[in-house]
C-alpha positions as a Markdown table, in Angstrom:
| # | Residue | x | y | z |
|---|---|---|---|---|
| 1 | Met | 46.6 | 67.8 | 60.6 |
| 2 | Ala | 45.7 | 66.1 | 57.3 |
| 3 | Arg | 47.9 | 63.2 | 56.1 |
| 4 | Leu | 49.6 | 63.6 | 52.7 |
| 5 | Val | 48.1 | 60.2 | 51.6 |
| 6 | Asp | 44.6 | 61.7 | 52.0 |
| 7 | Arg | 45.4 | 64.4 | 49.4 |
| 8 | Ile | 46.3 | 62.0 | 46.7 |
| 9 | Arg | 43.9 | 61.7 | 43.7 |
| 10 | His | 44.0 | 59.6 | 40.5 |
| 11 | Gly | 46.6 | 61.0 | 38.1 |
| 12 | Asp | 48.7 | 62.9 | 40.7 |
| 13 | Lys | 52.4 | 62.6 | 40.8 |
| 14 | Val | 53.5 | 61.2 | 44.2 |
| 15 | Thr | 57.0 | 61.1 | 45.6 |
| 16 | Ile | 57.8 | 58.4 | 48.1 |
| 17 | Val | 60.8 | 57.0 | 50.0 |
| 18 | Asp | 61.6 | 53.4 | 49.1 |
| 19 | Thr | 63.0 | 50.8 | 51.5 |
| 20 | Arg | 66.6 | 51.9 | 50.7 |
| 21 | Gly | 65.9 | 55.6 | 51.6 |
| 22 | Lys | 65.8 | 56.8 | 47.9 |
| 23 | Lys | 63.1 | 59.2 | 46.8 |
| 24 | Ile | 61.2 | 58.0 | 43.8 |
| 25 | Thr | 58.2 | 59.5 | 41.9 |
| 26 | Gly | 55.3 | 57.8 | 40.2 |
| 27 | Arg | 51.7 | 58.4 | 39.1 |
| 28 | Ala | 48.8 | 57.5 | 41.2 |
| 29 | Val | 46.7 | 54.8 | 39.5 |
| 30 | Met | 44.2 | 53.5 | 42.0 |
| 31 | Lys | 43.4 | 53.3 | 45.6 |
| 32 | Ser | 44.5 | 50.1 | 47.2 |
| 33 | Ser | 42.2 | 48.1 | 49.6 |
| 34 | Met | 44.9 | 47.9 | 52.2 |
| 35 | Arg | 45.1 | 50.6 | 54.8 |
| 36 | Gly | 44.2 | 53.5 | 52.5 |
| 37 | Cys | 47.3 | 53.2 | 50.4 |
| 38 | Trp | 47.6 | 54.2 | 46.7 |
| 39 | Val | 49.1 | 52.1 | 43.9 |
| 40 | Leu | 51.7 | 54.0 | 41.9 |
| 41 | Asn | 52.8 | 53.4 | 38.3 |
| 42 | Met | 56.6 | 54.0 | 38.5 |
| 43 | Gly | 57.0 | 53.7 | 34.7 |
| 44 | Gly | 59.4 | 51.4 | 32.9 |
| 45 | Arg | 58.9 | 48.8 | 30.2 |
| 46 | Tyr | 56.5 | 46.6 | 32.2 |
| 47 | Gly | 54.9 | 49.3 | 34.4 |
| 48 | Lys | 56.7 | 48.8 | 37.7 |
| 49 | Thr | 54.4 | 49.4 | 40.7 |
| 50 | Ala | 54.8 | 50.8 | 44.2 |
| 51 | Leu | 52.6 | 51.5 | 47.2 |
| 52 | Ala | 52.2 | 55.0 | 48.7 |
| 53 | Cys | 51.1 | 54.7 | 52.3 |
| 54 | Asn | 51.0 | 57.2 | 55.1 |
| 55 | Gly | 54.6 | 56.4 | 56.3 |
| 56 | Asn | 56.4 | 56.9 | 53.0 |
| 57 | Val | 54.8 | 59.8 | 51.2 |
| 58 | Val | 57.0 | 62.8 | 50.8 |
| 59 | Lys | 55.3 | 65.0 | 48.2 |
| 60 | Val | 52.1 | 65.1 | 46.2 |
| 61 | Ser | 51.9 | 67.2 | 43.0 |
| 62 | Lys | 48.4 | 67.7 | 41.6 |
| 63 | Lys | 47.5 | 66.7 | 38.1 |
| 64 | Arg | 47.3 | 69.6 | 35.7 |
């Protein structure tokens, strides 16, 4: 079975679960060098970032 993190491509919208258990969505910016994770741009004034790894990815929506 394929992992959700393997389906992520640049520009996709990715929903993850943060450390508090809340679902948050961001845009995939680049692949991280650590364990095949992706760096997400969560938006905001200064471009808040988050990591999408195998354990916290809930949904991947492809770029149109």
